[in-house]
TIFI-432565 format. One line per 4 residues: their letters; for each residue x, y, z of N, C-alpha, C, CB. Coordinates in steps of 0.02 Angstrom, whole numbers, always signed. Glycine has a CB too. Example, Ala and Ser with C-alpha at 12.3 -4.5 7.8 and 13.67 -1.06 7.14 Angstrom:
% TIFI-432565
AS> +660:-284:+390:+615:-225:+390:+660:-165:+390:+565:-224:+452 | +642:-112:+354:+684:-53:+357:+645:+2:+394:+704:-30:+286
This chain:
% TIFI-432565
XXXX> +856:+1331:+921:+787:+1310:+929:+780:+1234:+926:+744:+1342:+874 | +817:+1202:+881:+814:+1130:+875:+841:+1095:+937:+853:+1107:+812 | +892:+1124:+969:+921:+1095:+1030:+870:+1096:+1087:+985:+1133:+1051 | +831:+1150:+1092:+780:+1155:+1144:+726:+1102:+1132:+749:+1226:+1146
XXXX> +705:+1094:+1069:+655:+1043:+1052:+681:+973:+1068:+636:+1048:+978 | +745:+959:+1054:+775:+895:+1069:+775:+881:+1144:+846:+891:+1041 | +793:+932:+1183:+793:+924:+1255:+723:+911:+1281:+822:+987:+1288 | +674:+946:+1255:+606:+935:+1278:+581:+865:+1260:+560:+988:+1248
XXXX> +597:+841:+1202:+577:+773:+1183:+613:+721:+1226:+591:+761:+1109 | +675:+734:+1241:+713:+688:+1283:+686:+688:+1355:+788:+707:+1284 | +669:+746:+1380:+639:+751:+1447:+571:+717:+1448:+632:+825:+1468 | +532:+727:+1396:+467:+695:+1392:+474:+619:+1390:+429:+719:+1330
XXXX> +523:+593:+1354:+535:+521:+1351:+554:+494:+1420:+591:+505:+1299 | +596:+531:+1456:+616:+510:+1523:+557:+509:+1571:+672:+555:+1550 | +516:+561:+1568:+457:+565:+1611:+410:+507:+1595:+421:+633:+1603 | +403:+492:+1532:+359:+437:+1511:+384:+370:+1538:+355:+434:+1434
XXXX> +449:+360:+1536:+477:+297:+1561:+470:+292:+1636:+551:+291:+1541 | +480:+347:+1671:+473:+346:+1744:+400:+336:+1763:+500:+412:+1775 | +354:+362:+1722:+283:+356:+1738:+259:+283:+1732:+241:+400:+1693 | +298:+240:+1702:+280:+169:+1698:+284:+135:+1766:+325:+133:+1648
XXXX> +321:+165:+1812:+330:+136:+1879:+266:+139:+1919:+386:+172:+1916 | +227:+192:+1911:+166:+201:+1951:+116:+145:+1939:+134:+269:+1935 | +99:+128:+1875:+52:+72:+1866:+81:+5:+1891:+34:+65:+1793 | +147:-3:+1886:+177:-65:+1912:+166:-71:+1987:+252:-67:+1896
XXXX> +177:-18:+2023:+169:-19:+2096:+95:-30:+2113:+194:+48:+2127 | +50:+5:+2078:-21:-5:+2091:-42:-77:+2074:-63:+45:+2050 | -16:-104:+2020:-32:-173:+2002:-9:-222:+2054:+0:-190:+1935 | +51:-211:+2081:+75:-255:+2134:+32:-250:+2196:+148:-239:+2150
XXXX> +12:-188:+2213:-30:-178:+2273:-98:-213:+2265:-39:-103:+2287 | -129:-203:+2206:-194:-235:+2194:-187:-311:+2194:-223:-211:+2127 | -134:-335:+2162:-123:-408:+2159:-111:-436:+2229:-63:-423:+2114 | -74:-401:+2270:-61:-423:+2338:-126:-427:+2378:-11:-377:+2372
XXXX> -168:-376:+2371:-231:-376:+2407:-277:-432:+2383:-267:-308:+2399 | -279:-443:+2318:-320:-498:+2292:-293:-566:+2314:-323:-494:+2215 | -227:-574:+2315:-197:-637:+2337:-210:-647:+2412:-122:-638:+2322 | -206:-594:+2451:-220:-599:+2522:-293:-620:+2533:-206:-532:+2557
XXXX> -339:-591:+2493:-409:-611:+2498:-418:-684:+2479:-453:-567:+2454 | -380:-706:+2429:-383:-777:+2410:-359:-821:+2467:-341:-790:+2347 | -305:-802:+2499:-278:-843:+2554:-325:-845:+2614:-210:-816:+2576 | -358:-790:+2628:-404:-788:+2685:-469:-827:+2672:-421:-716:+2702
XXXX> -495:-820:+2613:-561:-849:+2598:-558:-912:+2555:-603:-798:+2564 | -499:-929:+2531:-492:-985:+2484:-539:-978:+2425:-505:-1052:+2521 | -546:-916:+2402:-590:-901:+2346:-549:-903:+2281:-625:-831:+2355 | -560:-954:+2242:-521:-964:+2180:-527:-905:+2132:-544:-1028:+2145
XXXX> -586:-874:+2125:-590:-815:+2081:-542:-759:+2100:-660:-789:+2080 | -530:-750:+2165:-483:-698:+2186:-412:-714:+2164:-485:-690:+2263 | -395:-778:+2160:-329:-797:+2135:-323:-779:+2061:-318:-873:+2144 | -375:-791:+2022:-374:-772:+1951:-368:-697:+1943:-437:-798:+1916
XXXX> -403:-660:+1985:-400:-587:+1982:-329:-563:+2000:-452:-555:+2029 | -299:-592:+2050:-231:-573:+2070:-181:-586:+2014:-210:-611:+2134 | -185:-645:+1985:-139:-661:+1930:-152:-616:+1870:-146:-736:+1910 | -216:-601:+1857:-233:-557:+1801:-204:-488:+1809:-308:-552:+1795
XXXX> -208:-460:+1869:-179:-393:+1880:-103:-394:+1875:-200:-367:+1949 | -72:-447:+1897:+0:-452:+1888:+18:-451:+1814:+28:-516:+1922 | -19:-489:+1774:-4:-492:+1702:-18:-425:+1668:-45:-546:+1669 | -72:-392:+1687:-91:-330:+1654:-46:-272:+1674:-164:-313:+1669
XXXX> -33:-265:+1738:+1:-204:+1762:+74:-213:+1781:-36:-178:+1820 | +97:-274:+1791:+166:-281:+1814:+212:-312:+1761:+168:-322:+1876 | +188:-359:+1724:+231:-397:+1679:+254:-357:+1618:+195:-459:+1655 | +213:-311:+1595:+229:-275:+1533:+293:-233:+1537:+172:-232:+1514
XXXX> +303:-197:+1591:+361:-153:+1595:+427:-192:+1595:+356:-110:+1658 | +435:-243:+1637:+497:-282:+1632:+507:-315:+1564:+498:-335:+1686 | +452:-340:+1535:+458:-370:+1469:+479:-318:+1417:+391:-402:+1448 | +451:-258:+1422:+470:-204:+1375:+544:-188:+1381:+427:-141:+1387
XXXX> +569:-184:+1442:+640:-171:+1452:+683:-225:+1420:+657:-165:+1526 | +664:-287:+1429:+701:-343:+1400:+697:-340:+1323:+675:-410:+1425 | +637:-330:+1297:+628:-331:+1225:+663:-272:+1191:+554:-329:+1208 | +663:-213:+1224:+693:-153:+1193:+768:-154:+1200:+664:-90:+1225
XXXX> +793:-164:+1261:+865:-154:+1273:+907:-216:+1260:+875:-131:+1342 | +881:-274:+1272:+921:-335:+1263:+911:-365:+1194:+905:-386:+1318 | +848:-375:+1175:+833:-407:+1112:+829:-359:+1053:+768:-445:+1117 | +819:-294:+1068:+815:-241:+1017:+764:-257:+963:+884:-229:+985
XXXX> +704:-273:+984:+650:-290:+937:+621:-227:+905:+595:-330:+973 | +597:-232:+844:+564:-174:+813:+498:-158:+848:+552:-188:+738 | +478:-96:+844:+419:-72:+880:+355:-110:+865:+409:+0:+866 | +338:-124:+801:+276:-161:+789:+275:-230:+822:+263:-168:+715
XXXX> +331:-265:+818:+335:-331:+850:+332:-324:+926:+399:-367:+829 | +366:-273:+952:+366:-260:+1024:+295:-249:+1049:+410:-199:+1040 | +258:-206:+1014:+189:-192:+1036:+145:-254:+1033:+158:-137:+991 | +155:-295:+982:+116:-357:+977:+132:-405:+1033:+128:-390:+910
XXXX> +195:-413:+1049:+215:-460:+1102:+192:-435:+1171:+290:-469:+1102 | +192:-370:+1181:+172:-343:+1246:+97:-347:+1258:+195:-270:+1253 | +59:-358:+1205:-13:-365:+1214:-33:-435:+1238:-49:-350:+1148 | +10:-484:+1229:-6:-553:+1249:-19:-558:+1324:+51:-600:+1230
XXXX> +27:-534:+1369:+10:-539:+1441:-48:-494:+1460:+71:-520:+1482 | -58:-439:+1424:-115:-395:+1439:-181:-431:+1424:-110:-330:+1398 | -186:-463:+1366:-247:-500:+1348:-258:-559:+1396:-243:-526:+1276 | -205:-595:+1412:-211:-651:+1459:-234:-627:+1527:-144:-689:+1465
XXXX> -205:-572:+1551:-223:-545:+1616:-295:-521:+1619:-177:-488:+1635 | -316:-486:+1566:-385:-463:+1564:-433:-522:+1561:-397:-416:+1504 | -414:-574:+1525:-455:-634:+1522:-462:-666:+1591:-426:-684:+1473 | -407:-669:+1628:-409:-698:+1696:-451:-656:+1743:-339:-707:+1724
XXXX> -445:-590:+1737:-486:-546:+1779:-560:-556:+1764:-467:-472:+1769 | -576:-558:+1699:-646:-569:+1679:-670:-637:+1704:-653:-565:+1603 | -630:-688:+1697:-649:-754:+1720:-659:-755:+1796:-596:-807:+1700 | -613:-721:+1833:-620:-718:+1905:-682:-682:+1928:-559:-686:+1935
XXXX> -702:-630:+1891:-762:-593:+1909:-825:-629:+1887:-760:-523:+1878 | -820:-668:+1835:-878:-702:+1807:-892:-769:+1841:-868:-712:+1733 | -840:-801:+1866:-847:-866:+1897:-891:-861:+1959:-778:-896:+1916 | -941:-904:+1964:-983:-903:+2024:-943:-924:+2085:-1045:-948:+2016
XXX> -957:-892:+2140:-922:-907:+2203:-953:-969:+2234:-926:-847:+2252 | -908:-1014:+2254:-932:-1075:+2286:-912:-1074:+2359:-903:-1139:+2250 | -961:-1080:+2402:-947:-1080:+2475:-949:-1150:+2502:-997:-1037:+2512
């Protein structure tokens, strides 16, 4: 019974790790579209939004891999460090949406 539970937890961990790829891909797609809009319209707020989405949805997974597998940081420190790009990205998205558009 314990072996079956171990396998299920291991499978669940693997599925969880693979599921991190989907938000990364979506984040890159959203960031690309926002950057393309910035290039077409020279709208500075769109640049902030693009960078914000990259920080929120793309940067965390590679950083987590580095922090977990290379640096072997403890979980509480890991969670705290991974929130830094998330907060910065959300701040940039908010700033990009809040900034008045100048034509």
